[in-house]
C-alpha positions as CSV (number, residue, x, y, z in Angstrom):
1,X,-24.4,-20.3,-1.4
2,X,-23.8,-22.8,-4.5
3,X,-20.6,-24.5,-5.2
4,X,-19.4,-22.2,-8.0
5,X,-20.2,-18.8,-6.0
6,X,-18.0,-20.3,-3.1
7,X,-14.9,-21.4,-5.3
8,X,-15.0,-18.3,-7.5
9,X,-15.7,-15.8,-4.7
10,X,-17.2,-13.5,-7.3
11,X,-20.1,-11.1,-6.4
12,X,-20.9,-8.5,-9.2
13,X,-21.5,-5.2,-8.0
14,X,-22.2,-1.8,-9.6
15,X,-20.4,1.6,-8.5
16,X,-21.2,5.0,-9.9
17,X,-23.3,3.4,-12.5
18,X,-20.5,0.9,-13.7
19,X,-21.2,-2.6,-13.7
20,X,-18.1,-4.4,-12.2
21,X,-17.7,-8.3,-12.1
22,X,-16.7,-8.6,-8.5
23,X,-16.7,-6.6,-5.3
24,X,-13.1,-6.1,-5.1
25,X,-13.1,-4.8,-8.8
26,X,-15.5,-2.2,-7.5
27,X,-13.9,-1.2,-4.4
28,X,-10.4,-1.1,-6.2
29,X,-12.1,1.3,-8.7
30,X,-13.4,3.3,-5.7
31,X,-10.2,3.5,-3.9
32,X,-8.6,4.7,-7.3
33,X,-11.3,7.2,-7.9
34,X,-11.1,8.8,-4.3
35,X,-7.2,9.1,-4.6
36,X,-7.7,10.6,-8.1
37,X,-5.8,8.4,-10.2
38,X,-7.1,7.6,-13.6
39,X,-7.6,4.3,-15.1
40,X,-8.9,2.4,-17.9
41,X,-11.3,-0.5,-16.8
42,X,-11.8,-3.5,-19.1
43,X,-10.8,-1.5,-22.1
44,X,-9.2,-4.1,-24.4
45,X,-9.4,-7.9,-25.3
46,X,-6.1,-9.7,-25.6
47,X,-5.8,-12.7,-27.7
48,X,-3.4,-15.3,-25.8
49,X,-4.2,-18.3,-28.1
50,X,-6.0,-18.3,-31.6
51,X,-8.7,-20.4,-32.1
52,X,-8.3,-23.4,-34.3
53,X,-9.9,-26.5,-35.8
54,X,-9.0,-30.1,-34.4
55,X,-9.8,-33.3,-35.9
56,X,-10.4,-34.6,-32.4
57,X,-14.0,-32.3,-31.9
58,X,-16.5,-31.2,-34.2
59,X,-16.5,-27.7,-33.1
60,X,-14.0,-25.0,-33.3
61,X,-11.5,-24.8,-30.4
62,X,-12.4,-21.2,-29.3
63,X,-9.7,-18.5,-28.8
64,X,-8.5,-18.0,-25.3
65,X,-8.5,-14.2,-24.4
66,X,-7.9,-12.2,-21.6
67,X,-9.3,-8.7,-20.7
68,X,-7.2,-6.6,-18.0
69,X,-9.3,-5.5,-15.0
70,X,-7.5,-2.2,-14.7
71,X,-4.8,-0.4,-16.7
72,X,-3.0,2.6,-15.1
73,X,-0.3,3.7,-17.7
74,X,1.7,0.6,-18.4
75,X,0.7,-1.0,-15.0
76,X,-2.0,-3.8,-15.8
77,X,-3.7,-4.8,-12.5
78,X,-5.8,-8.0,-12.2
79,X,-8.6,-8.1,-9.1
80,X,-8.6,-11.8,-8.2
81,X,-9.3,-13.0,-5.0
82,X,-9.2,-16.8,-5.3
83,X,-7.1,-18.3,-8.1
84,X,-9.2,-20.9,-10.3
85,X,-7.4,-23.5,-12.1
86,X,-8.4,-21.9,-15.3
87,X,-7.0,-18.6,-14.3
88,X,-3.6,-20.1,-13.4
89,X,-3.4,-21.6,-17.0
90,X,-4.2,-18.3,-18.3
91,X,-2.0,-16.3,-16.3
92,X,1.0,-18.3,-17.7
93,X,-0.2,-17.6,-21.1
94,X,-0.7,-14.0,-20.0
95,X,3.0,-13.8,-19.0
96,X,4.2,-15.2,-22.2
97,X,2.1,-13.0,-24.2
98,X,3.5,-9.8,-22.2
99,X,7.2,-10.9,-22.5
100,X,6.9,-11.1,-26.1
101,X,4.7,-8.5,-27.3
102,X,4.7,-5.9,-24.3
103,X,7.7,-6.1,-22.2
104,X,7.4,-2.7,-21.0
105,X,3.9,-3.6,-19.2
106,X,3.9,-4.4,-15.7
107,X,1.9,-6.9,-14.2
108,X,-0.1,-7.4,-10.7
109,X,-2.5,-9.2,-9.4
110,X,-4.7,-7.7,-6.7
111,X,-6.2,-9.6,-3.7
112,X,-6.9,-6.7,-1.2
113,X,-7.7,-3.3,-2.5
114,X,-6.2,-1.5,0.6
115,X,-2.8,-2.5,1.8
116,X,-1.9,-4.4,-1.3
117,X,-2.9,-1.9,-3.8
118,X,-0.7,1.0,-2.3
119,X,2.3,-1.5,-2.0
120,X,1.7,-2.1,-5.6
121,X,1.6,1.4,-6.8
122,X,4.5,2.7,-4.4
123,X,7.0,2.0,-6.8
124,X,5.5,3.8,-9.7
125,X,3.9,7.1,-8.4
126,X,6.4,9.6,-10.2
127,X,6.0,7.5,-13.3
128,X,2.3,7.8,-12.8
129,X,2.8,11.8,-12.3
130,X,2.2,12.1,-8.7
131,X,4.1,12.7,-5.4
132,X,3.0,12.5,-1.8
133,X,2.3,15.6,0.2
134,X,2.7,15.0,3.9
135,X,1.9,17.7,6.1
136,X,2.5,17.3,10.0
137,X,-0.5,17.9,12.4
138,X,-0.6,21.0,14.1
139,X,0.8,21.0,17.8
140,X,-1.1,22.7,20.4
141,X,1.0,24.8,22.8
142,X,-0.4,26.8,25.4
143,X,-3.5,26.9,23.7
144,X,-2.1,28.4,20.5
145,X,-1.8,26.5,17.7
146,X,2.0,26.7,16.3
147,X,2.2,26.6,12.6
148,X,5.9,26.6,12.4
149,X,6.4,23.0,12.1
150,X,3.4,22.2,10.1
151,X,5.0,22.9,6.3
152,X,4.0,20.1,4.0
153,X,6.9,17.7,2.8
154,X,7.1,15.9,-0.5
155,X,8.1,12.5,-1.2
156,X,8.4,10.3,-4.3
157,X,6.9,7.3,-2.8
158,X,5.1,6.0,0.5
159,X,7.9,3.9,1.5
160,X,10.3,7.1,1.1
161,X,8.0,9.0,3.4
162,X,7.6,6.3,5.7
163,X,11.2,5.8,6.2
164,X,12.3,9.7,6.6
165,X,9.6,9.9,9.3
166,X,10.2,7.0,11.1
167,X,7.3,5.1,10.5
168,X,8.5,2.2,8.6
169,X,7.2,-0.1,11.1
170,X,3.6,1.1,11.0
171,X,0.9,-0.7,8.9
172,X,0.6,1.5,5.7
173,X,-3.0,0.3,5.3
174,X,-4.1,2.9,7.8
175,X,-2.8,5.7,5.6
176,X,-5.5,5.0,2.9
177,X,-8.0,6.3,5.3
178,X,-6.2,10.0,5.2
179,X,-5.6,9.3,1.1
180,X,-9.2,9.0,0.8
181,X,-10.1,11.7,3.3
182,X,-12.0,9.6,5.9
183,X,-9.4,10.5,8.4
184,X,-7.7,14.1,8.5
185,X,-4.5,12.8,10.2
186,X,-2.8,9.4,10.5
187,X,0.5,8.8,12.5
188,X,0.3,12.5,13.2
189,X,0.4,13.5,9.5
190,X,-2.2,14.5,6.7
191,X,-1.4,12.5,3.6
192,X,-2.3,13.4,0.1
193,X,-1.6,12.6,-3.5
194,X,-0.5,15.4,-5.5
195,X,-0.5,15.4,-9.4
196,X,2.9,16.7,-10.8
197,X,2.6,19.5,-13.2
198,X,3.6,18.5,-16.9
């Protein structure tokens, strides 16, 4: 592995015919798709600093731009597993740009597409138009499945659901397996995201 690959930890990958700049981006797109969440990927380019001429060099100094990885409503997600020195500077310029031009935009940096992604999105489910449907796993009694306690419950956020169900000390990453259909039940419940009707 060369030095650049090791430092930047970037490995381009294709998913559903779409080219992504890193495995983390591709996995994030897959997770969002599986949960049924609409997003925009690299949909626009933001100019953080205009290009200019300098008497100290022959060529024009190029503009500094930023292309958001994912945008979901007013949420902006940047998939960055390792922060390069260049990104640290660009991020400061981005924060200044957002404060002055898009104060309603909420920026998050994603380093893990599972637990962190759920944590980042959790305060915004209602704004994004979703609710959590949590259905208790049927209990067997005398070989007869009782469905009297299997009516689905609805919550505005994952944290609210875990508090109400006394699961707040459980790792939330495991719930992603149920949300994405890989497991039917996690912690005794089936977890689904339901889109709210307009």
